N, C-alpha and C positions, 0 to 999 in steps of 0.2 A: 438558837434554841438548843441548849445543851442536852445531850442524851437522846435526842431524836435524830433519825436519819435525814440526810439532806433530801429535799424534794426538788424536782425539776419539772418544768413545763415544756413538753416536747413541741409545743406550738411556737415557742419563742427561740429565735436564732440570732446569733451575734452577727452584726453587719459585716465584720471583717473576715470571719471564718465560720464554718459550720460546726459550732459547739453549742451545747445546751446551757442556758442560764437558769439560775434559781428562780422559781416561780414567785411572782409578786402576790401580796395578800389580796384576797378576793377572787383569785383565779382557781379553776379546778385543778387540784393537785393530782399528779401522777408520778409514780415511782419510776426510777430509771428502767427497771425491769419491765414496765408496762409499755415501753416504746415499741412500735411495730417493727418487726424484723425486716431488715433490708438485705438485698443480695450482697454476696461477698464483694468487697471492693467498690460498692456503690453507696453514695450518701442517701439518706432517707429523703423522700420527696416532701420537703417542707416549704411553706410559703416564704418568700423573700421579704426581708425587712424593707421599710419604706426608703431608707437611705441607700441601701444597695441597689434597689430598683432604679432610683434616680441616677446613680453612678453609671449603671449599665446603659440607661437610656441616653446618657451624654456621650457615650463612646462613638468615635467617628466611623461611620459605615464606609465601605469601599466606594470611591467616587464622590463622596460627600464633601462639599466645600465648607471649610471651617467658618463658624459664625462671624469671626473677626473679619475674614476676607469678604464675606457677604456684606457686612456693615460698611467696609471701605468702598465697595463697589456702589452701594446705594448712595453713600455720601458723595462719591465722584459724580454720580448722575444728577445729584441735587445742586452741583456748582452752577451758578447762574451763567448764562451765555456771556454776559458782560465781563465777568471775571476771567473766563477762558480767553476772551479777546484781548484783555489786558496782558495776560501771561504770554500769549502768542506775540503780542506787540513788543514786550520786553525782550523776548528771544531774538526777534528780528533786529531790534536796536543793538543788542549785544553783538550779533554777527556782523552788522553793518560797521560797528566800531572797530572790530578786528580787521575786517576787510579794508576799511579805510586806512588803518594803520599800516597794513602790509601793502596794499595796492589792490588792483582789480583781481578778483578771485579767479583761480585757474582750476577747472575740474578736469579730471582725466590726465592722460599723458600729454606732455608739452607738444609732442609731434602731432597729436590728434586734435588739438584744441582749435587753433586759428592761425592763419598765416600772419606773421608780424616780423618786422626787422629788429625790434628792440629786444635785447637779451636781458633776462632778469638774473642778476648775480647776487647770491647770498654769501656773505663772508663771515665765517666763524672765527672769533679771536679768543684764544685760550690763554691760560696763565703763564706766559713766558715773558721774559724781559723784552723780547722783540715786539711786544704789544705796544711799545712806545712809538712804533711806526704807524699807528692807526691813522694819523692825519695824512700820511703819504699813501696809505691804502685807500683812503676815501677820495683822494684826488686823482688816482690812477685811472687810465682808460682801459676798461676790461673787455670791450667788444671791438672787433676788427672794423665794424662800421661806425663805431663811435656812439651809436645809439644803445644805451643800456640803462637799466634801473638797478640801483645798488641798495642793499639792506645789510645791516650788521647784526650779529648775535654775539653777545659777550658772556663769558663765564664770570663768576664772582671774582676769581683770582685775576682775570684779565683787567678788571676795572682798577686794580691797584697800580697799574702802570700807565693808565690813560688819563690824560688831563681832561677835566670836565669842560673846559673851554673848547677843546677840540671837538668834543661830542656836540656841544651846542652849535658850533660853526658848521659842522656837517649837517645837522638837522635843518639849519637855515637854508642849506642848499638842497633840500628835499631828500636827504639821505636819512632814512629812518633807522633807529637802533632799538634792539630788544635785549632784555636780560631775563634772568630766572623769575623775576617779579611779574613779568608779563605772561608767564606760562599758563596759569589758571585764573588770571584776573577776571576774565569775562565768562568763566564757566560756573554754572550754578546747578544745572541739572541736565538730564539726558537731552541731547539735541543742541546744546550750546556749543559754540566753537572752541576748539582747543588749539592753542597757538602753534605748537610744533607741527601739527597736521596741516594747518593753514599755510605755514611757511613752506612746507614740502610741496604743496599744490601750487604755490606761487612761483617758486624758483625753477630756473632752467639749469643753473650752474651753482655748485656749492664749493666754495674755496675755504679751506681751513688754514689760516695763516695769521699768526704763527700757530703751529700745532705743538704743544708741550708734550714731554714724555708721558706725563700722567694721562692726558686726554687721548694720546695715541694708544696707550694700553687699554683705555676704556672702549674706544670705538672698535679696536681689533678683537675685543672679547664680547662685543655686543652690549656693554653696559650703557645705561641711559638714565643718569641721575641728575641731569640738568637740561636746560632748553637746547643747548648746542648738541649734546650727544643724543637727545631724543630725536632731533631732526635727522641726524645721521642714521639712527636706527630705523626710522620710518622711510628713509629715502628709497625710491624705486630704482634699484640697480639693474632691473631687467630692461629698462627703457634706455636705449643708446643715446637718446637726445638729452637725457638728464645726466650731466657729467659731474664728477667730483675730483677735486685737486687738493693735495695736502702739501704744506711746506713746513717740515719739522724744524724745531729750534730747541736745542738743549746743550748741556755741557758735553764735551768730547767723550768723557768716560761713559756717559749715559748713551750717547750715540753709538759707541762701540760695543755696548752691552748685547749679549746674545738675545735678550728679550726684545730689544729694538728690532733686530733682524727678523724675529718671528712675527712681530706685530706688523711690520712693513709687508711681509709676505702675505699675511692675512688680508691686508688692505688691497694689495695688488690683485689678489684672487677675486675681489669684488669688482675690479675694473677701475680702481682708484689710480689716478696719475700722481706720482710722487715727484715733487721738485726738491732735490736733495739740498742739504745745508752746505754752507761754504766754510772755508778756513779763514780765521781771523782771530784777533784778540777778543775773548769773550767777556761777559759782564763780571765773572769771578776773577778775571786777571789772567787766566790760562790762555794759551795760544793753541788753536787746533780746530778741527772740523766740528761744527755744531751750530754755527750762527745761521739764522734764517737767510735764505737766498734773497738777493735784492728784489725789491717790490717790482721793478721794471721787468726782471727776469720771470717772476711768477706770472705777471700779466701777459707777457709774451707767450708763455706756454698755454695759458687759458685762451688766448685769442687764436691760437693755431688750430686748424681743423683736426678732427679725430684721426688717428693713424689708421 
């Protein structure tokens, strides 16, 4: 309306901010100057719009549970008892499969569980050329009494040096083997078994042979990016009955590196027993210290009583 002053309705308020909107036709007109005076710094006491009132009513009050959470709780209560029983059964089956693969489950510290003569030996094989001695490791006697159970954990790089036929032959003799593929195979939700934790509970002795320079650096710095290193990271070093032995194997130049000295010092501080490498012709053709100790020598150290 050209030539006429703009008219405003003081009763209408913008939902997003307290501003006046032009009056619609059919409403009582009031000029801006007719609006009631308000105190300085205080907005006029005007009725809220319907949209703004709804937005304020949806605000979360202190201690109020969100509606989505309330709906999930209600849905959980509506799950039939039969479905709950099926889920629980699946969890028990998954745990039984893991325990069956490892052996009888061990809870708590080995010294506190039960008296038994059979020693449980877990051997970790990392990516060194010395991994070709897996068959010899599998046939070795690791307990002074001769009664022992043996399980193997392989890194992916270790499998490059191990013959599949040797693994099959070991499993025929009740020697179970594990890889990174087994780590989360049976885990689906909270409460399901995790392989590296189950292996830590099962084993009395952990032997890392051969231990490559790469895996030595990982365990010395607490890294745990595969099944073998996760077992080491979760190991209970406070329990004197749970012992760890390492048999490094690497090139002479890597063995003489100052990093290797630091890493071995960190391992020894945890109570790890180091079986040093020997001098011989290495896989690269060099002659020097770095080859893994003889399997019989490693087993002799493992069988010996703690110092």
